[in-house]
N, C-alpha and C positions, 0 to 999 in steps of 0.2 A: 674514242669510245666513251670516255668519261664526259666529254662535252655533249655527246648525243644523249647520254643518260640524264644529265642535269637539265637539259632542254625538253626532255620527254614529259608531256603532261597527260598522257593517256592513263585513265584510272585514278586521277588525283581528285579528291573531294574538295570542292570549292569551299573556302573558309566560311562563307555565309551559311552554307548547308551544315557544316560542322558545328558552328555556333548554335544553330537551331536544334540540332540533334542533342547536343550536350545540355542545352537549356531544358529541353523536355525531360531528359534523364534526371537532371538535378531536381526538377519539380516533382517528378515521380518519387524520388528518394525522400524528399521532404514530406510529401503526403503519406508515404508509407511509415516513416518514423513517427509522425504525429499520431497515426493510428495505433502504433505500438505504445506510445505514451498514454493514450486514452485507455487502452486495454490493461496496462499495468496499474494505472490509477484505480480502475474499477476493481481489479483483483485485490489491491491493498485496502480499498474501502470495504470489500466483503470480509476480508480477514479482520479488520478493525471492528466491524459490526459483530462478528462472531465472538471476538474476545470481550467486547463490551457487554454482551448479554449473558456472560457466564455468571452464575450465582456463586459468590465467594463466602457464603455464610458457613460457619463451622461451630461446633460445640463439643466439649468433652467433660466428663465427670471427674471429680477428684478421687483420689484413693490414698490409702495409708499403708505403710509397710508393716513389718512384723512389730508386735508390741513387746516391749521389754519392761517388765515391772509395772504393767498396766497402762503405760503411755506409748504411743507410736514413736518409733525412732526415725521414720521418714514419712512424709506426706506431701501431697500437692493439692491445690485447690482446682476446681473445675473452671472452665472459661467458656464464654459464648460470644460470638461475633455475628451480628446480623447485617447482611449486606443491604444497604438502602439503595433506592433508585437515584442515580446521578443525573446530571443535566442531559447527557448525550446517550443514555442507555437505550432509548427507544428511537433514536434518530435513524431514519432510513435514507436520508440524503446528505450530501456534503454542503448544503447551503450555508450552514454556519461557518464552516471552514473556508469555503471558497469565496466568501464575501457576499453571498446572496442576502436577501431580506430575512431577518429572523422570524418574521410572521409566517413565512412559507415553510419553515422547518417544522417537522412533526415532533421533534424531540426537544426543541429549545425553548 
């Protein structure tokens, strides 16, 4: 019975067909993963652009605390910071990062 089972070839996939099917499957997985990589990179670029266009300017006035004998016992000065435009604040593409020509970049 075991000899008959080992010699039985009914329903066996020929190895050439198996190699072809596995090759097609591997190629499909590679294409799918490369699509995922492109989608993730685009989302990260969108996030970086959103962070880059934030205006980080701030300002506050000074104040003084209670006066004791005519002079304040505590005080602080005001401060101002104006956010200037950086090199990549207006960049809408990743040419500068990905090695493209700097003339094609809108922000560079």
